[in-house]
C-alpha positions in Angstrom: 0.0 0.0 0.0 1.5 3.3 -1.1 1.3 6.5 1.0 -1.2 7.9 -1.5 -3.5 4.8 -1.1 -3.3 5.2 2.6 -4.4 8.8 2.6 -7.2 8.0 0.1 -8.4 5.2 2.3 -8.3 7.5 5.4 -10.2 10.2 3.5 -12.9 7.6 2.4 -13.3 6.3 6.0 -13.7 9.9 7.3 -16.4 10.6 4.7 -18.2 7.3 5.5 -18.1 8.1 9.2 -19.5 11.6 8.5 -22.3 10.2 6.4 -23.2 7.7 9.1 -23.4 10.5 11.7 -25.6 12.5 9.4 -27.9 9.5 8.7 -28.3 8.7 12.4 -28.9 12.3 13.3 -31.6 12.6 10.6 -33.2 9.4 11.9 -33.2 10.9 15.5 -34.7 14.1 14.1 -37.5 12.2 12.4 -38.4 10.6 15.7 -38.2 13.7 17.8 -40.5 16.4 18.9 -38.5 18.8 16.7 -39.4 17.1 13.4 -42.0 19.8 12.5 -40.0 22.8 13.7 -36.3 21.9 13.4 -35.1 25.5 13.0 -33.0 24.6 10.0 -31.3 21.6 11.6 -32.3 19.2 8.8 -30.6 21.5 6.2 -27.5 21.8 8.4 -27.4 18.0 8.8 -27.8 17.5 5.1 -25.5 20.2 3.7 -23.5 21.8 6.6 -19.9 21.5 7.5 -20.3 20.4 11.2 -17.5 20.7 13.8 -17.1 18.0 16.5 -18.4 20.5 19.1 -21.5 21.1 17.0 -22.1 17.4 16.6 -22.1 17.1 20.4 -24.7 19.9 20.7 -26.9 18.4 18.0 -26.9 14.9 19.5 -27.6 16.3 23.0 -30.5 18.3 21.7 -31.9 15.4 19.7 -31.6 13.0 22.7 -33.5 15.5 24.9 -36.3 15.8 22.3 -36.9 12.1 21.5 -40.5 11.0 21.5 -41.5 8.1 23.7 -43.1 5.0 22.1 -46.5 6.1 23.4 -46.0 9.5 21.7 -45.4 8.1 18.2 -48.3 8.0 15.9 -50.0 4.7 15.1 -50.0 3.2 11.6 -53.3 3.1 9.9 -54.5 0.0 8.0 -53.7 1.8 4.8 -50.1 2.5 6.0 -49.6 -1.1 6.8 -51.0 -2.3 3.5 -48.8 0.2 1.6 -45.7 -0.9 3.5 -46.3 -4.6 2.7 -47.1 -3.9 -0.9 -43.9 -2.0 -1.2 -41.6 -4.2 0.8 -43.2 -7.6 0.7 -43.3 -10.2 3.5 -40.3 -12.2 4.7 -41.6 -15.6 5.6 
């Protein structure tokens, strides 16, 4: 492995880690009380250049605003039917 390959691999791993953080934060945002009024957080997570300190602030805020299971909306029969038509059943 050349030095150039090493740095390319390190850069790819950093990009993958950043993408995983963004995906997880967006998942938490969708399941939080902030999902309807996120004050631009979704755009920041999608497009922003986020520092380690800001990541800490974002995850703290998202953890504090997570909905409990009882607060999540129930699926209607139509939602369930559409899900199974789209994804099928694993038997």
